Backbone as JSON, one array per atom type, in Angstrom:
{
  "sequence": "XXXXXXXXXXXXXXXXXXXXXXXXXXXXXXXXXXXXXXXXXXXXXXXXXXXXXXXXXXXXXXXXXXXXXXXXXXXXXXXXXXXXXXXXXXXXXXXXXXXXXXXXXXX",
  "N": [[4.31, 2.54, 10.01], [2.55, 0.68, 10.51], [0.19, 1.9, 10.72], [-0.21, 2.52, 7.85], [-0.74, -0.2, 6.73], [-3.01, -0.33, 8.07], [-4.59, 1.16, 7.29], [-5.1, 0.54, 4.56], [-5.67, -1.77, 4.77], [-8.13, -1.11, 5.97], [-9.63, 0.21, 3.87], [-9.73, -1.49, 1.82], [-11.4, -3.47, 2.97], [-14.11, -1.94, 3.15], [-14.19, -1.48, 0.52], [-14.65, -3.86, -0.41], [-17.09, -4.45, 0.95], [-18.52, -2.54, -0.3], [-18.5, -3.55, -3.12], [-19.58, -6.08, -2.83], [-22.46, -5.21, -1.73], [-25.85, -4.95, -0.28], [-27.32, -6.91, -1.05], [-25.69, -9.04, -1.27], [-24.27, -9.81, -3.62], [-22.67, -8.63, -6.91], [-22.79, -5.05, -8.11], [-22.7, -2.55, -5.86], [-25.44, -0.32, -4.9], [-24.54, 2.17, -4.43], [-22.62, 2.63, -6.31], [-19.92, 0.81, -7.77], [-17.95, 2.19, -8.94], [-16.9, 4.25, -7.73], [-16.26, 3.21, -5.19], [-13.99, 2.01, -6.56], [-12.43, 3.75, -7.08], [-11.58, 5.0, -5.4], [-10.46, 3.1, -3.52], [-8.4, 2.57, -5.74], [-7.03, 4.9, -5.47], [-5.97, 5.44, -3.0], [-4.15, 2.8, -2.96], [-2.55, 3.76, -4.87], [-1.33, 6.0, -3.92], [-0.21, 5.28, -1.52], [1.89, 3.72, -2.95], [2.98, 5.44, -3.99], [4.2, 6.77, -1.87], [6.19, 4.86, -1.16], [7.7, 5.29, -3.06], [8.72, 7.65, -3.14], [10.03, 7.58, -0.63], [12.32, 5.83, -1.19], [13.68, 7.12, -3.15], [14.35, 9.17, -1.45], [15.97, 8.19, 0.43], [18.06, 6.93, -1.62], [18.92, 9.52, -2.76], [19.96, 10.62, -0.11], [22.21, 9.06, -0.05], [23.69, 9.29, -2.45], [24.52, 12.27, -1.45], [25.86, 11.6, 0.88], [27.82, 10.17, -0.56], [29.41, 12.24, -1.45], [30.15, 13.53, 0.51], [28.39, 15.4, 1.67], [26.41, 14.91, 3.47], [25.44, 13.64, 6.65], [26.04, 10.26, 8.12], [24.65, 8.72, 9.87], [21.91, 10.2, 8.95], [21.73, 9.07, 7.0], [21.71, 6.45, 7.03], [19.06, 6.3, 8.56], [17.48, 7.26, 6.61], [17.61, 4.91, 4.69], [16.92, 2.68, 6.33], [14.33, 3.62, 6.99], [13.39, 3.53, 4.44], [13.92, 1.11, 3.69], [11.97, -0.34, 5.31], [9.1, 0.67, 4.56], [9.31, -0.73, 2.12], [9.14, -3.16, 2.89], [6.63, -3.15, 4.32], [4.95, -2.84, 1.54], [5.02, -4.9, 0.62], [4.17, -6.65, 2.41], [1.45, -5.7, 2.59], [1.02, -6.52, -0.48], [1.25, -9.44, -0.27], [-0.71, -9.98, 1.57], [-2.81, -9.41, 0.19], [-2.72, -11.09, -2.22], [-3.05, -13.65, -1.09], [-5.74, -13.19, 0.04], [-7.08, -13.02, -2.33], [-6.69, -15.43, -3.48], [-7.96, -17.08, -1.58], [-10.36, -16.23, -1.89], [-11.12, -17.04, -4.49], [-10.74, -19.77, -3.82], [-13.16, -20.69, -2.86], [-16.04, -22.41, -2.51], [-18.88, -22.46, -4.94]],
  "CA": [[4.12, 1.85, 9.17], [1.32, -0.15, 10.58], [-0.94, 2.92, 10.28], [-0.49, 2.53, 6.47], [-1.62, -1.18, 6.76], [-4.34, -0.6, 8.85], [-5.56, 2.25, 6.14], [-4.91, -0.17, 3.27], [-6.62, -3.12, 5.05], [-9.48, -0.99, 5.78], [-9.98, 0.64, 2.75], [-9.95, -2.88, 1.22], [-13.01, -3.81, 3.5], [-14.87, -1.0, 2.51], [-14.21, -1.73, -1.06], [-15.39, -5.26, -0.52], [-18.42, -3.94, 1.29], [-19.18, -1.79, -1.65], [-18.62, -4.28, -4.18], [-21.12, -7.22, -2.6], [-23.75, -4.47, -1.35], [-26.61, -5.4, 0.44], [-28.22, -7.84, -1.69], [-24.91, -10.18, -1.29], [-23.82, -9.72, -4.8], [-22.7, -7.7, -7.66], [-22.33, -4.18, -7.85], [-23.95, -2.3, -4.71], [-26.25, 0.61, -5.46], [-23.75, 3.41, -4.28], [-21.9, 2.37, -7.28], [-18.54, 0.09, -7.87], [-16.49, 2.67, -10.07], [-16.52, 5.52, -7.21], [-15.32, 2.54, -4.62], [-12.65, 1.62, -7.0], [-11.64, 4.83, -7.81], [-11.06, 5.37, -3.76], [-9.31, 2.15, -3.38], [-7.09, 2.32, -6.44], [-6.3, 6.25, -5.52], [-5.49, 4.86, -1.64], [-3.0, 1.96, -3.36], [-1.45, 4.56, -5.67], [-0.72, 7.34, -2.91], [0.59, 4.6, -0.61], [3.13, 3.23, -3.69], [3.92, 6.82, -4.61], [4.84, 7.16, -0.83], [7.03, 3.95, -0.96], [8.68, 5.39, -4.38], [9.38, 8.79, -3.02], [11.09, 7.14, 0.23], [13.06, 5.37, -1.9], [14.12, 8.31, -3.66], [15.12, 10.17, -0.67], [17.19, 7.53, 0.98], [19.02, 7.29, -2.74], [19.57, 10.89, -2.62], [20.64, 11.15, 1.02], [23.03, 8.5, 0.08], [24.44, 9.95, -3.07], [25.19, 13.21, -0.54], [26.96, 11.21, 1.76], [29.23, 10.01, -1.17], [29.86, 13.47, -2.14], [30.47, 14.2, 1.72], [27.25, 16.66, 1.68], [25.4, 14.35, 4.37], [25.69, 12.79, 7.8], [26.07, 8.97, 8.03], [23.02, 9.05, 10.31], [20.98, 10.79, 8.2], [21.53, 8.2, 5.45], [21.31, 4.87, 7.64], [18.03, 6.59, 8.58], [16.8, 6.76, 5.59], [17.87, 3.75, 4.17], [16.11, 1.74, 7.15], [12.92, 4.02, 6.43], [12.95, 3.13, 2.9], [13.56, -0.4, 3.73], [10.6, -0.58, 6.31], [8.22, 0.88, 3.73], [9.53, -1.54, 0.87], [8.68, -4.44, 3.52], [5.46, -3.06, 4.31], [4.38, -2.95, 0.22], [5.48, -6.48, 0.1], [3.19, -7.53, 3.2], [0.18, -5.81, 1.9], [0.76, -7.32, -1.41], [1.3, -10.63, -0.18], [-2.01, -10.29, 2.21], [-4.02, -9.14, -1.0], [-2.95, -12.05, -2.96], [-3.58, -14.79, -0.44], [-7.25, -13.16, -0.01], [-7.48, -13.58, -3.81], [-6.47, -17.01, -3.46], [-8.77, -17.75, -0.55], [-11.89, -16.21, -3.01], [-10.67, -18.33, -5.73], [-10.55, -21.45, -3.54], [-14.56, -20.7, -2.24], [-16.96, -22.86, -3.84], [-19.61, -21.59, -5.8]],
  "C": [[2.84, 0.97, 9.3], [0.04, 0.59, 10.69], [-1.16, 2.93, 8.79], [-1.12, 1.06, 6.28], [-2.6, -1.0, 7.34], [-5.22, 0.06, 7.73], [-5.49, 1.35, 4.79], [-5.88, -1.32, 3.43], [-8.26, -2.69, 4.93], [-10.4, -0.45, 4.66], [-10.24, -1.03, 1.92], [-11.41, -3.59, 1.77], [-13.92, -2.77, 3.02], [-15.05, -1.5, 0.95], [-15.05, -3.16, -1.26], [-16.34, -5.37, -0.29], [-19.59, -3.22, -0.01], [-19.5, -2.55, -2.78], [-19.58, -5.31, -4.01], [-22.4, -6.47, -2.31], [-24.38, -5.08, -0.27], [-27.63, -7.01, 0.3], [-27.12, -9.49, -1.83], [-24.0, -10.67, -2.51], [-23.54, -8.9, -5.63], [-22.3, -6.32, -7.2], [-23.44, -3.62, -6.63], [-24.43, -0.6, -5.52], [-25.76, 2.05, -5.12], [-22.94, 3.54, -5.47], [-20.33, 2.09, -7.44], [-17.55, 1.36, -7.86], [-16.24, 3.97, -8.62], [-15.57, 4.88, -5.8], [-13.93, 2.26, -5.07], [-11.77, 2.63, -7.14], [-10.83, 5.04, -6.58], [-9.93, 4.58, -3.55], [-7.98, 2.2, -4.15], [-6.64, 3.83, -6.34], [-5.64, 5.64, -3.95], [-4.04, 4.1, -2.26], [-1.94, 2.92, -4.03], [-0.88, 5.64, -4.71], [0.25, 6.44, -1.91], [2.0, 3.81, -1.59], [3.65, 4.67, -3.85], [4.63, 6.97, -3.15], [6.54, 6.51, -0.77], [8.05, 4.59, -1.9], [9.64, 6.79, -3.66], [10.41, 8.68, -1.46], [12.28, 6.92, -0.29], [14.12, 6.33, -2.14], [14.98, 8.93, -2.68], [15.9, 9.46, 0.1], [18.41, 7.23, -0.36], [19.9, 8.97, -2.48], [20.53, 11.41, -1.43], [22.22, 10.13, 0.57], [24.39, 8.74, -0.99], [24.81, 11.34, -2.24], [26.27, 12.8, 0.03], [28.24, 10.34, 1.16], [29.99, 11.21, -1.29], [30.09, 14.57, -0.47], [29.68, 15.6, 2.16], [26.33, 16.14, 2.83], [26.07, 13.58, 5.49], [25.23, 11.29, 7.5], [24.71, 8.39, 8.67], [21.98, 9.05, 9.98], [21.09, 9.6, 7.19], [21.15, 6.91, 6.04], [19.85, 5.03, 8.09], [17.07, 6.52, 7.88], [16.49, 5.83, 4.71], [16.89, 2.84, 4.97], [14.65, 2.17, 7.17], [12.49, 3.52, 5.24], [12.72, 1.63, 2.81], [12.25, -0.99, 4.38], [9.3, -0.29, 5.69], [8.19, -0.09, 2.51], [8.93, -3.04, 1.53], [7.15, -4.65, 4.02], [4.42, -3.29, 3.08], [4.02, -4.18, 0.27], [4.69, -7.26, 0.89], [2.16, -7.42, 3.15], [0.06, -6.58, 0.37], [0.2, -8.83, -1.13], [-0.08, -11.06, 0.55], [-2.99, -10.38, 0.86], [-3.83, -10.18, -1.93], [-3.22, -13.31, -2.24], [-5.39, -14.54, -0.1], [-7.91, -13.09, -1.39], [-7.9, -14.82, -3.57], [-7.38, -17.62, -2.95], [-10.4, -17.41, -1.1], [-11.93, -17.13, -3.78], [-11.34, -19.72, -5.13], [-12.34, -21.42, -3.05], [-15.62, -21.31, -3.17], [-18.53, -22.37, -4.18], [-21.41, -22.04, -5.33]]
}
């Protein structure tokens, strides 16, 4: 999970560098749309993985109720889903804090 956070933080830094550019402001010469699409795709992929993990845990829980899955598998899947959800929440909190810090900067 720390690998996912590192990837998101790295992508956010690359996105910020692309938006600021060498001149210190505005769009970069490489085009902000490409960087935005790449970052948006990364976030979308991470969220899709979190949703898939939640669905897998839910399916295993239902299978356990029907006596078709081992309790160890269910506990492992639920713990993994919880870890992924905590990671998503932590990344969201960091992004919100970064946004607030940027908004507090004097012009």
